[in-house]
C-alpha positions in Angstrom: 100.5 31.0 80.2 99.7 29.7 83.7 96.4 27.9 84.2 94.6 25.2 86.1 92.2 22.7 84.7 88.7 23.7 86.0 86.5 21.1 84.2 87.1 18.4 81.6 85.4 15.8 79.5 86.9 13.9 76.6 87.4 16.3 73.7 86.8 19.5 75.7 88.7 21.2 78.6 88.0 24.4 80.5 91.0 26.1 82.2 91.1 29.0 84.7 93.8 31.6 84.1 95.9 33.5 86.7 94.2 36.7 85.8 91.6 38.3 83.5 92.1 38.5 79.7 92.3 42.2 78.5 89.5 42.8 76.1 92.0 44.0 73.4 93.7 40.6 73.6 90.7 38.4 73.3 90.7 38.2 69.5 94.5 37.8 69.2 94.5 35.0 71.8 91.6 33.2 70.0 93.5 33.3 66.7 96.7 32.1 68.3 95.0 29.1 69.9 92.9 28.3 66.8 96.1 28.0 64.8 97.0 24.8 66.7 95.7 22.0 64.4 94.4 19.9 67.2 92.2 22.7 68.6 88.8 22.9 66.8 87.0 25.6 68.9 88.1 28.3 71.3 85.8 30.1 73.7 87.3 32.9 75.8 85.6 34.4 78.9 87.7 37.5 79.7 85.8 38.6 82.8 85.8 35.1 84.3 89.5 34.5 83.4 88.5 31.3 81.7 89.1 29.5 78.4 87.3 26.5 77.0 88.8 24.6 74.0 87.6 21.7 72.0 90.2 19.4 70.6 90.6 16.3 68.4 93.3 14.0 67.1 94.7 14.3 63.6 94.7 11.4 61.2 98.5 11.0 61.4 98.8 11.2 65.2 100.5 8.2 66.8 98.4 6.2 69.3 99.1 7.3 72.9 101.3 4.9 74.9 99.8 4.0 78.3 102.1 4.4 81.3 104.1 1.5 82.6 102.5 1.7 86.0 99.4 -0.2 86.9 96.1 1.2 85.8 95.1 1.7 89.4 98.0 4.0 89.9 97.2 6.0 86.9 95.6 9.1 88.3 94.7 11.2 85.2 91.8 9.5 83.3 92.1 12.0 80.4 95.8 11.6 79.7 95.3 9.2 76.8 92.6 11.2 75.1 94.0 11.9 71.5 94.8 15.6 70.9 94.6 16.6 74.6 98.3 16.9 75.3 98.8 19.1 72.2 95.9 21.4 73.2 97.3 21.8 76.7 100.7 22.4 75.3 99.3 25.1 73.0 97.7 26.8 76.0 101.0 26.6 78.0 103.0 28.1 75.1 101.0 31.3 75.0 102.9 34.3 76.4 102.6 38.1 76.1 105.0 38.2 73.2 103.0 35.7 71.1 99.7 37.5 71.8 101.3 40.8 70.9 102.6 39.4 67.6 99.1 37.9 66.8 97.5 41.3 67.6 99.9 43.1 65.2 99.5 40.5 62.5 95.7 40.7 62.5 94.3 44.2 62.9 90.7 43.0 63.4 91.7 40.8 66.4 90.9 43.7 68.7 87.5 44.2 67.1 84.6 44.2 69.5 82.4 41.1 69.3 78.6 41.4 69.8 78.5 38.8 72.7 81.3 40.8 74.5 79.2 43.9 74.0 76.2 42.3 75.5 78.2 40.9 78.4 79.6 44.4 79.1 76.1 45.9 79.0 74.8 43.2 81.3 77.7 43.7 83.6 77.0 47.5 83.8 73.3 47.1 84.4 73.6 44.1 86.7 76.2 45.8 88.9 74.1 49.0 89.1 71.0 47.1 90.1 72.9 44.9 92.6 74.3 48.0 94.3 70.8 49.7 94.3 69.0 46.6 95.7 71.5 45.1 98.1 73.9 47.8 99.4 72.8 49.9 102.3 72.0 53.5 101.3 75.1 55.1 102.7 77.4 52.6 100.9 75.5 53.0 97.7 75.8 56.8 97.9 79.5 56.4 98.7 80.0 54.2 95.7 78.2 56.7 93.4 80.5 59.5 94.6 83.5 57.2 93.9 82.2 56.4 90.4 81.9 60.1 89.7 85.7 60.6 89.8 86.1 59.6 86.2 83.7 62.2 84.9 85.2 64.8 87.2 88.8 64.1 86.0 87.7 64.4 82.4 86.0 67.7 83.1 89.0 69.1 85.0 91.3 68.2 82.0 89.0 70.0 79.6 88.8 73.1 81.8 92.6 73.1 82.3 92.9 73.1 78.5 90.5 76.0 78.3 87.6 74.0 76.8 83.9 74.0 77.6 83.0 70.7 76.1 80.9 67.5 76.6 82.8 66.1 79.5 82.2 69.4 81.4 78.5 69.2 80.5 78.2 65.6 81.8 80.2 66.3 85.0 78.1 69.4 85.7 74.8 67.6 85.2 75.8 64.8 87.5 77.2 67.2 90.0 73.9 69.0 90.3 72.2 65.7 91.3 74.9 65.3 94.0 74.2 68.9 95.1 70.5 68.1 95.5 71.5 65.0 97.6 69.9 62.8 94.9 72.4 60.0 94.7 70.1 57.6 92.9 69.6 60.1 90.1 73.4 60.7 89.8 74.1 57.0 89.7 71.3 56.4 87.1 72.7 59.3 85.0 76.2 57.8 85.1 74.8 54.4 84.1 73.1 55.9 81.0 76.2 57.8 80.0 78.3 54.7 80.5 76.0 52.6 78.3 75.9 55.3 75.7 79.7 55.5 75.6 80.0 51.7 75.4 77.6 51.5 72.5 79.2 54.4 70.7 82.7 52.9 71.1 81.5 49.6 69.8 79.9 51.1 66.8 83.0 53.2 65.9 85.5 50.4 66.4 83.4 48.0 64.4 83.3 50.4 61.5 87.1 51.0 61.7 87.8 47.2 61.7 85.5 46.7 58.8 87.5 49.3 56.9 90.8 47.7 57.8 89.6 44.2 56.7 88.4 45.6 53.4 91.8 47.3 52.7 93.8 44.2 53.6 92.1 42.4 50.6 93.8 44.8 48.1 97.0 43.0 46.8 100.5 44.5 46.3 103.2 43.2 44.0 107.0 43.2 43.9 109.9 42.5 41.5 111.8 39.6 43.1 115.5 38.8 42.3 115.7 35.0 42.3 118.5 33.8 44.5 118.7 37.0 46.4 122.2 37.8 45.3 122.8 41.6 44.8 125.7 40.7 42.4 123.3 39.0 40.1 121.3 42.0 39.3 121.2 41.1 35.6 119.3 37.9 36.5 115.7 37.6 35.2 113.2 39.1 37.6 109.9 37.7 38.7 106.7 39.7 39.5 105.3 38.2 42.7 102.6 39.1 45.3 104.1 41.1 48.1 102.5 38.8 50.7 104.6 35.9 49.4 107.9 37.7 50.3 109.8 36.6 53.3 112.6 38.1 55.3 115.9 37.8 53.4 114.4 38.1 49.9 115.9 40.7 47.5 113.6 42.9 45.5 114.2 45.8 43.0 112.2 49.0 43.2 112.4 51.5 40.3 110.9 54.8 39.3 107.1 54.8 39.9 107.1 51.5 41.9 106.0 51.0 45.5 108.2 49.8 48.3 105.9 46.9 49.5 107.8 45.9 52.6 110.3 47.2 55.2 113.9 46.6 54.3 117.4 48.0 53.8 119.0 49.2 50.5 121.9 47.0 49.4 122.6 48.7 46.0 121.5 51.7 44.0 120.1 55.1 44.8 116.6 56.6 44.6 114.4 59.5 45.7 111.8 57.9 48.0 108.5 59.6 48.8 107.6 58.8 52.4 104.7 61.2 52.9 102.3 58.5 54.0 104.5 57.8 57.0 106.0 61.2 57.8 103.7 63.7 56.2 106.8 65.2 54.5 105.9 66.0 50.9 109.5 66.1 49.6 111.2 62.8 48.5 114.3 61.7 50.4 117.4 60.2 48.9 118.0 56.6 49.9 121.1 54.6 49.1 123.1 51.6 50.2 122.7 51.1 54.0 119.6 53.2 54.3 116.2 51.8 55.5 113.1 52.0 53.4 109.5 51.3 54.5 106.3 49.8 53.2 103.8 52.3 52.0 106.4 54.5 50.4 107.2 54.8 46.7 110.2 55.6 44.5 109.9 58.9 42.6 113.2 58.5 40.7 116.0 56.0 40.6 116.5 52.3 41.3 117.3 50.5 44.5 117.8 46.8 45.5 116.1 46.2 48.8 116.7 43.3 51.3 113.4 42.4 52.9 113.4 42.7 56.6 109.8 42.1 57.7 106.8 40.1 56.5 104.6 42.0 54.1 101.4 41.4 56.2 102.8 43.3 59.1 104.2 46.3 57.1 101.0 46.5 55.0 99.0 46.6 58.2 100.9 49.6 59.5 100.3 51.4 56.2 96.6 50.6 56.4 96.2 51.7 60.0 98.1 54.9 59.1 95.5 55.5 56.3 92.6 54.9 58.7 94.1 57.4 61.2 94.8 59.8 58.4 91.2 59.6 57.2 90.1 61.2 60.5 92.2 64.2 59.8 91.0 64.5 56.2 87.4 65.4 57.1 85.0 66.9 54.6 84.7 70.6 55.0 81.0 70.4 55.7 81.5 67.8 58.4 84.2 69.8 60.0 82.0 72.9 60.0 79.1 71.0 61.6 81.4 69.5 64.3 82.8 73.0 65.0 79.3 74.3 65.3 78.4 71.6 67.7 81.4 72.4 69.9 80.5 76.1 69.8 77.0 75.3 71.1 78.3 73.8 74.4 79.0 77.2 76.1 75.4 78.2 75.2 74.2 75.1 77.1 75.9 76.5 80.1 74.4 80.0 79.5 71.0 78.5 79.2 71.4 76.4 82.3 72.5 79.5 84.2 69.5 81.4 83.1 67.2 78.6 84.1 68.9 78.3 87.5 68.5 82.0 88.1 64.9 82.3 86.9 63.4 79.1 88.1 65.8 78.0 90.9 64.9 74.5 89.7 68.0 72.3 89.8 66.3 69.5 87.9 65.5 71.7 84.9 69.0 73.1 85.2 70.5 69.6 85.0 68.2 68.8 82.0 69.8 71.8 80.1 73.2 70.3 80.7 72.3 66.7 79.7 71.8 67.3 76.0 74.8 68.0 73.7 75.0 68.1 69.9 78.7 67.4 69.6 78.9 63.6 70.4 75.9 62.8 68.1 77.2 64.9 65.2 80.8 63.6 65.5 79.8 59.9 65.8 77.1 59.8 63.1 79.4 61.7 60.7 82.4 59.5 61.5 80.4 56.3 61.1 79.0 57.5 57.8 82.5 58.1 56.5 84.0 54.8 57.7 81.1 52.9 56.2 81.6 54.7 52.9 85.4 54.0 53.0 85.0 50.3 53.8 82.3 49.9 51.1 84.5 51.7 48.7 87.4 49.3 49.3 85.1 46.3 48.8 83.8 47.8 45.5 87.3 48.6 44.1 88.3 52.0 45.2 90.2 53.3 48.2 89.5 56.9 49.4 91.9 58.6 51.8 89.4 60.8 53.6 85.9 62.2 53.6 87.0 65.5 52.1 87.7 63.6 48.9 84.2 62.1 48.8 82.7 65.5 49.2 85.0 67.1 46.5 84.2 64.2 44.1 80.4 64.5 44.8 80.4 68.2 43.8 83.0 68.2 41.0 81.8 69.3 37.5 84.8 68.6 35.3 86.7 65.3 34.9 90.0 65.0 33.1 91.4 61.7 31.9 94.8 60.5 30.9 94.6 58.2 27.8 97.0 55.3 28.1 96.0 52.9 30.8 93.2 55.0 32.0 90.6 55.4 29.2 92.3 52.7 27.2 92.9 49.1 28.4 95.6 48.4 31.0 96.8 45.6 28.7 97.4 47.2 25.3 98.7 45.0 22.5 101.6 45.1 20.1 100.2 45.2 16.5 103.0 46.2 14.3 106.8 45.9 14.4 109.3 47.4 11.9 113.1 46.8 11.8 115.6 49.1 10.2 119.3 49.0 9.2 119.5 45.3 9.2 117.6 44.6 12.4 114.9 42.0 12.1 111.4 42.5 13.7 112.3 39.6 16.1 115.5 41.3 17.2 113.6 44.6 17.7 111.0 43.0 19.8 113.4 40.9 21.8 115.7 43.8 22.7 112.8 46.2 23.4 111.3 43.6 25.8 114.7 43.3 27.5 114.6 47.1 28.2 110.9 47.5 29.0 110.6 44.6 31.4 112.0 46.7 34.2 109.1 49.2 34.4 105.5 49.0 35.5 103.7 50.8 32.6 101.0 49.4 30.3 103.0 50.0 27.2 106.1 48.3 28.7 103.9 45.3 29.7 102.5 45.1 26.1 106.1 44.8 24.7 107.1 42.2 27.3 104.0 40.2 26.7 104.4 40.2 22.9 107.9 38.9 23.3 106.7 36.1 25.6 103.9 35.2 23.2 106.3 35.0 20.3 108.6 32.7 22.4 111.5 35.1 22.3 114.0 34.6 25.1 115.8 37.8 26.1 118.9 37.8 28.2 120.3 40.9 29.9 122.9 42.3 27.4 122.7 46.0 28.4 123.8 48.1 31.3 121.5 49.3 34.0 118.5 51.1 32.6 117.3 54.6 33.3 113.6 55.6 33.2 113.1 59.1 31.9 109.6 60.2 33.0 107.1 60.7 30.2 109.7 60.0 27.6 111.2 56.5 27.6 114.1 54.4 28.7 117.9 54.8 28.2 120.6 52.2 28.6 123.9 51.1 27.0 124.8 48.2 24.8 128.5 47.4 24.2 129.3 51.0 25.0 126.6 52.5 22.7 123.7 54.5 24.0 120.3 52.8 23.6 117.0 54.6 23.8 113.4 53.5 23.4 110.4 55.7 23.8 108.2 58.3 22.2 108.9 60.2 19.0 109.4 63.4 21.0 112.0 61.7 23.2 113.9 59.8 20.5 113.9 62.4 17.7 113.8 65.7 19.5 115.6 65.0 22.8 118.0 62.3 21.6 118.4 63.9 18.1 118.0 60.6 16.3 117.5 61.2 12.5 114.7 59.3 10.8 115.3 58.7 7.1 112.4 59.8 4.8 111.7 56.3 3.6 111.6 55.0 7.2 109.3 57.9 8.3 106.9 57.2 5.4 106.8 53.5 6.2 106.2 54.2 9.9 103.4 56.7 9.1 101.7 54.2 6.7 102.1 51.2 9.0 101.5 52.8 12.4 98.5 55.0 11.5 96.3 55.4 14.6 98.7 53.3 16.8 100.9 54.5 19.6 104.5 54.2 18.4 107.7 53.4 20.2 111.0 54.1 18.6 114.2 52.1 19.3 117.5 53.7 18.5 121.1 52.5 19.1 124.0 55.0 19.1 121.9 57.7 17.4 120.6 55.4 14.6 117.0 54.2 14.3 116.8 50.4 14.6 113.1 49.7 14.9 109.5 50.9 15.6 106.7 49.2 17.5 103.1 50.0 17.1 100.9 49.6 20.2 97.2 49.2 19.8 95.5 51.0 22.7 91.9 49.8 22.7 89.3 51.6 24.7 88.5 50.0 28.1 85.5 47.8 28.0 82.4 49.7 29.2 84.2 53.1 28.9 81.6 54.6 26.7 78.7 53.7 29.0 80.7 54.8 32.1 81.4 58.2 30.5 77.8 58.7 29.6 76.7 57.9 33.1 79.2 60.3 34.5 77.6 63.1 32.4 74.2 62.1 33.7 75.5 62.4 37.2 76.5 66.0 36.8 79.9 66.2 35.1 79.5 69.0 32.5 83.0 68.6 30.9 84.9 65.5 30.0 88.5 66.1 28.9 91.3 63.8 27.7 95.0 64.6 28.0 97.8 62.5 26.5 101.4 62.6 25.6 100.6 60.4 22.6 100.4 61.6 19.0 97.5 63.5 17.6 96.2 60.6 15.4 96.1 58.1 18.3 94.5 60.6 20.6 91.8 61.5 18.1 91.0 57.8 17.5 90.5 57.2 21.3 88.6 60.4 21.9 86.2 59.7 19.1 85.6 56.1 20.3 84.9 57.4 23.8 82.7 60.2 22.8 85.0 62.9 24.2 85.1 66.2 22.3 87.8 67.9 24.3 91.3 66.5 24.1 94.9 67.6 23.9 97.8 65.5 22.5 101.7 65.5 22.6 101.7 66.8 26.2 104.5 66.7 28.7 103.7 66.2 32.4 104.1 69.9 33.2 101.6 70.6 30.4 98.9 68.4 32.0 99.6 70.1 35.3 99.2 73.5 33.7 95.9 72.6 32.0 94.4 71.3 35.3 95.4 74.5 37.0 93.9 76.6 34.2 90.6 74.7 34.5 90.5 75.3 38.3 91.4 79.0 37.8 88.4 79.2 35.5 86.0 78.1 38.3 85.8 74.4 37.5 85.9 71.8 40.3 88.3 69.3 38.7 88.8 65.6 39.0 92.0 64.2 37.4 92.2 60.4 36.6 95.6 59.0 35.6 97.9 56.0 36.1 101.5 57.0 35.4 104.4 58.9 36.8 103.8 61.6 34.2 100.3 62.1 35.6 101.4 62.8 39.1 101.8 66.6 38.8 98.2 66.8 37.4 96.8 64.5 40.0 98.2 66.6 42.8 96.9 69.9 41.2 93.3 68.7 40.8 90.6 69.1 43.4 90.5 65.3 43.5 93.2 63.0 42.0 92.2 59.5 41.1 94.8 56.8 40.2 94.1 53.6 38.4 95.1 50.5 40.4 97.1 49.1 37.5 99.2 52.3 37.5 102.4 53.3 39.3 102.9 53.7 43.0 103.7 57.4 42.7 100.4 58.0 41.0 98.7 56.2 43.8 100.8 58.0 46.4 99.8 61.5 45.0 96.2 60.6 44.3 93.4 61.0 46.8 91.5 58.0 45.5 92.8 54.7 44.0 90.6 52.5 41.7 92.1 49.1 42.7 90.4 47.3 39.8 91.0 50.0 37.2 87.4 49.7 36.1 85.9 53.0 34.9 82.5 51.8 36.1 84.0 52.3 39.6 83.9 56.0 38.9 80.2 55.9 38.4 79.7 53.9 41.6 82.1 56.3 43.5 80.1 59.3 42.2 76.9 57.8 43.4 78.4 56.7 46.8 79.9 60.2 47.3 76.7 61.9 46.6 74.9 59.4 48.9 77.4 60.2 51.7 76.9 63.9 51.4 73.1 63.4 51.6 73.4 61.0 54.5 75.6 63.4 56.5 73.2 66.3 55.7 70.2 64.2 56.8 72.0 63.1 60.1 72.9 66.7 60.9 69.3 67.9 60.6 68.0 64.9 62.6 70.5 65.3 65.4 69.7 69.0 65.7 66.0 68.4 65.7 66.0 65.5 68.2 68.4 67.2 70.7 66.7 70.6 70.4 63.4 68.9 71.2 65.0 67.1 74.2 66.5 70.4 75.4 63.2 72.2 75.1 61.5 69.3 77.0 64.0 69.4 79.8 63.9 73.2 80.2 60.1 73.2 80.4 60.1 70.2 82.8 58.4 67.8 80.4 61.5 65.6 80.2 63.5 64.5 83.2 67.4 64.5 83.0 67.4 60.7 83.1 64.9 60.4 80.3 66.8 63.1 78.4 70.1 61.2 78.8 68.5 57.9 77.7 66.8 59.3 74.6 69.9 61.4 73.7 72.3 58.4 73.9 69.8 56.0 72.4 69.1 58.2 69.3 72.8 58.8 68.9 73.5 55.1 68.7 70.4 54.4 66.5 71.4 57.1 64.0 75.0 55.8 64.0 73.8 52.2 63.4 71.6 53.4 60.6 74.5 55.3 59.1 76.6 52.0 59.2 74.2 50.4 56.7 75.6 50.0 53.1 74.9 52.9 50.7 
């Protein structure tokens, strides 16, 4: 970066740049310079093309060496100030590439700052007053005509596209002032419209950046292969935070897991759902040599991925995509109101035409064109939604669009999966049985060896139990296969190994259970969720999982009833006894057990066909069909990536109390949007009536219209 030193005192230097700093680069440039350890404060003045930095020496900095020349010949009195050389070097090292990288790494770096907003407002008003006071009338009029070109271009574009919208209204109202020869009024109207647009943009962008920052705080995780050698796939894996991954790391992604970073597949094959990036609902096959991207998820299979880009950058892209997508997923009521506002614009022109014909008063005609409903309705609605989304992220749930808020606010039936949803995300192993010579330690050790590869609460329970017992388990089996809603299959010394539900092991795999073993299992595992381990068609063990109800679940369900949910239903693939125990403890009277994923999907569709507005809450791959079939699908944050991908809302903390907060917030959003709609209609209708009757001038109308729009938007930006 080229600069010249403008002013300097020890510890502080102000430099002048070769050109102005673009507003969008101010935040990124500030972050870049602040990263230099010697720089303690950065002040950027974009319009003045100036930067002031404060700097200091670090404790381990060597003392500066004076030049060999005589002191009298030494012309730079600040050269020996500690930290100065490093600060100037940091300034000189800045280039377009480094600023661009800083901007991509920090989405909020382009967020508008309040002092920049005030500076822009002061600049607009000051320039307007200076032209009005000091320029001769002909030059001032010429400048007003020149300033009109932007409004005129926007209007022409709208007309070329066959639209009669707000830009056409604005250009027409200003044009009438020019037609009257009233250049001061035209310039004043453009000033007010410019101020209104500036404030509206600031409010909108601030809300969007607040949402992005909230979403960035939600962590992702990955399964890291230590050493990064694809030939060492049997090595013990480590679960790490995705943000700790660096380029070159090797991770494994299996059925139901997210792809947390961009990378290329080195081994394996999987069906990858990329709908968040491409909008395509069908999963694509990805194998060795193919690229995969952050924000996608594996529906089926297993792939080993070499990390190509830092997690913070790829996660940012996913979040920005979500924010952009939220604009498309508008609530039906908001979309209807915005559509109504757009349809009113032609009536503005009709009214203006009638006034022009009947009164021949151009000022009243202009007043009829100065008021529109569209901007106010769109901005207040968008700010309400962005505020709700950012507050949701802070409180532990991520919502993909305002339509889901509205659907959740009006739903009357809520359906829960059992394991990991109503019950704790960290169930415990309570009983272990070994058969045919297998000890309980061997059953637990080998089960943990299989289960450690998959992100399911029951799998984690087995792995944790083995760790607590101090059982080391080495990879002795072939690659594992996850069979959705059933269990896991692998091979040991050429023999088929399976672990999973009774339905999977007994009915699908045709493993015979001797009568004495069945009796012992029934007696020992009563009320527990049971996993069966079989090798080569022979039962080797059974593990009883205690699935305790989530803390606060009873209170949360009672509050959901009080907030308008008429029916609470539990669906589970677990056995009847375990299901009945959990349902009784939770106070749920409607439940179904021994269900396959397609059964859950069918039940949700039957409820909707019966007229119910259904919310489905789940956490696993087997819940995905039901989540997609419901009016609103909600995934627990501790669940699988596919569940989160399909769901409309994710509870990042997995706390059922979040459902209560979400219901209240959703209902508050619906009320807030309704209130804003009525206030916008009332205020602007009053302005329109005042302008038509001559009680309100076009300038006053523009001022009040833009002022109330910004005021309502700022009110809607308050927390719920």
